[in-house]
N, C-alpha and C positions, 0 to 999 in steps of 0.2 A: 403240462404238455411235453410230449417227448421231443427232444431236440437232437438232431443227428450231429454227431461229433466225429470228425475224421480220425482215423487211427493215427498215432504219433508218427509212424513210419511214412504214411502217405503225406501228412502235413509237412514234414521236413524235406520231402522229395522235390527236385528241380524239374520243371517242365521242359526246359531246353534239352536238345540232344547232346549227348556227351561228346567232348572234343577228342578226336582220334589223334593220338600222337604217333609220329613216325618212329619206327624202330631205328636202331643204330645202323643197320644194314642199308636202309633207304637213305639215311643221311650220308653215309659213305659213298653210295652210288651217285647221289646228287653232286657231292663235292668233286667226285672223279669226272663227271660230265662237264662241270664248270672248268676244271683244270684242262680238260682236253680241248674245249672250245677256245680257251685262252691261248693254248699252245698252237692250235691251228691258225688263229688270227695272227699270232706273232710270226709263224712260219710264212704266212701269206705276205706279211709286210717285208720279210727278208727277201722273198722272191721278187716282189715289185722293185725293191731297192737294188737287187741284182741286175734286173733288166735296165734300170735307169743308169747304173754306174758302169757295168761291165761293157756295154756296147760302145760308148764313146771313150772308154779308158784307153783302148788301143790307139786311138787317134792322138790323145793327149801325150801318151808316151812316145809314139813315133814322131810327133812334131818336136818334142823335146830333144829326141835323138837327132832329128834333122837340123835343128838350129846348131847343135854342137858339131855336126858333121861339116857344117859350113866353114868351120875353122880348121878343117883338116887339109886345107889347100897349102901345099908346101911353099908356094910363092907369095902368099898373103898372110903368113903367120905373124901375129904381133908378138913382140918380145915380152910383153907383160902378161900374156895368157898363161894360165896354169896348164901348160902343155908338156907332155912327155913324148919324146920321139926316139925311135930306134934308128937303125941305119937307113940312109937315103941313097938310092942307087939310080943311075941313068942308063937306059938301054934304048938306043935309037931315039925315038920321040917320047918314050915312056919314062916318067919319073915315078919311082916306087918308094913308099915309106913303110918301114916294118914296125909293127906294134905301136901305132900312134894311140895316144890316150889323152883325153881332155877331161878335167875335173874342176869343179868349183861350185858357185852358187848362182842361181838365177836372180833376176831383178827383184822378185818377191821373196828372196832369201831361202830358196829351196835348193838343196844340194843335188848335184848330178855327177855322173861318172860314165863316160862313153869311151869305148876302146874298140879296136879292130885288129885282126891278125895282120892286115896290110891295107894300105890305101894307095891307089895309083892314079896317075893323071897323064893324059896324052897332050903333048905340047900343041898339037894341031887342034885340039878341042879343050881349051883350058877351062871351060865352064863345066866340064863333066868330070866327076870324081867317082871312081869305082872302089868299092869296099868289099873286103872278104872277112867273113866270120865276125859279125858285129855283136857286141855285148854292151848293154846300157842299163844304168840304174838311175832312177829319178825319184826324188822325194815328192810325195803327194801333199795335198793341202791338209790332210788329217794327220800329218807327221808319219804316215806309213811310207812304204816304198813300192815302186813298180819296177820290175825287171823285164828286159826284152832281149831276145837273142834272134839273130837271123843269119842264115847261111851266107847270103850275099846281098849286095844292094848297089845302087848307083844314084848319084845326086846331081841334079842340074842346078848350078848356082844362079842361072839367069831366070829360069821359070820357077825355081824353088820347088821342084817336084822330086820326091824321093820314091824310088822303086825298091821294094824288098822282095826277094824271091828265094826259092830253095827251101822254104819253110820258115815261118815266123812263129815264135812262142813268146807269150808274155804272161806274167803272174804278179800278184801283189801280196803284201804282207797280210791283208785282210781275207785272203782266200779266193779272190776273183782271178780268172785266168782265161786264156784263149789260145787257139791254134789256127793259123792261116797258112795256106800254101804260098800265097803271094799277096802283095798289097801295093796300091798306088796312093801316095799321100800328096795332096796339094796343100803346101804350107800356107800360102796366101789365102786360099779359100777355106782352109780348115776342114778339109774333107778326106775321107779314106774310102777307097773302093777296092773290093776284092771280088774278082769274077770266078774264083774257085771256092769249093766247099769250105765253110768256116765252122768252128766249134768254140763256143764260149762256155766256161765251166764255173761252178761255185761249189761250196762244200757239199751240198746235197742235191745238185742239179746240173743239167747240161742243156744247152740250146744249140741246135745245128740248123744250117741252111745252105743252099747252093751258092748264093751270092750275098754280099753285104755292102751297103752304102751307108756311111755315117757322116753327118754334118755337125761339127762341133758348134758352129755359130747358131744354127737353128735348133740345136738339141734334138735332132731327129735321126732315127736309124731305120733303114729299110732292108728287110730280109726277104729274099725272093727264092721260091723253089724248094719244095720239101722241107718247109719250116717245121721243126719238131722241138717241143719243150718237154723235157723229162725231169722228174724229181724223185728222189729216193724217199719212199714213205717210211716213217719210223716203225719199229716193231710194235705190234699191237700190245697194249697194256693189259696185264692180267687183272680180271675183276677183283675188287676187294672182297675178301671173305671174312665173315663175322666169326670171331672165336666163340666156341661153345661156352655157355655160361657155367661157371663153377657151382655145383650144387651146394646149397646151404647145409651146414651140419645138422644132423637130426636132433630135435629138441629132446631133452631129458624129461621124462614124465615126472611131474611133481606128485608127492604122496597125497593120497586121498585125505581131505580134511576130516571126513566123517570117521575114518579109522583112527582110533587113538594110538599113539606111539606106546610101545611097551615100556613099563617102568623099569628103571635100572635096578637090577638085583632081585626082581620078582620072579617067582616060580611060575611055570606055565600051568 
């Protein structure tokens, strides 16, 4: 009886579909997409952190300045304060101090340095101190620094309210910053209010609004009017290009085994 026998080639063949392997170009493109997604997520985290930190940072810095300004009263200075004082002059009811400076450490061991071009006080209003050209430096919890400058300001020792005007600029060692035309700080309430346009900046972004209200105790910030958040997008990455494969060297043809090699010394 005849029996059908499959050819050897068919017998050894696999019935499953062959696995298609991705080329190196596809692998490179996939890795590039993963890297881009990771970079975008990290950038988003930085933006959220910017909004959470930059908004109340002006309040924290200004309150630190306000506490130091409380000691710039020429009639209540304690002898053990780290206080530097220039010339003190009296003109009518006005007492003026030149180049007052206060530096030291807070209760939680953070350094500070506050100075002004001048500080003046009216004897008829002893609770009010007027400052000119304020500069302050305050150590932050992360061991960085916040710097604040203001053209002018006034502080009420009774209400513990500080008014900064003429332009307020602050920046930090980590890249956060801001510009305000004026600000009203309530030290007891832990709030800052600016009724003029504000601008908060980071290394790759900027946040602007018509007004700003910040509550340090509630960890809340309210921006009103023409609120705009802009970020600088990174330059587009160039797609990965696959290098052309180097052609393999041509194989040297082997001599035909059927053709005998000529014998050495034989005549043709």
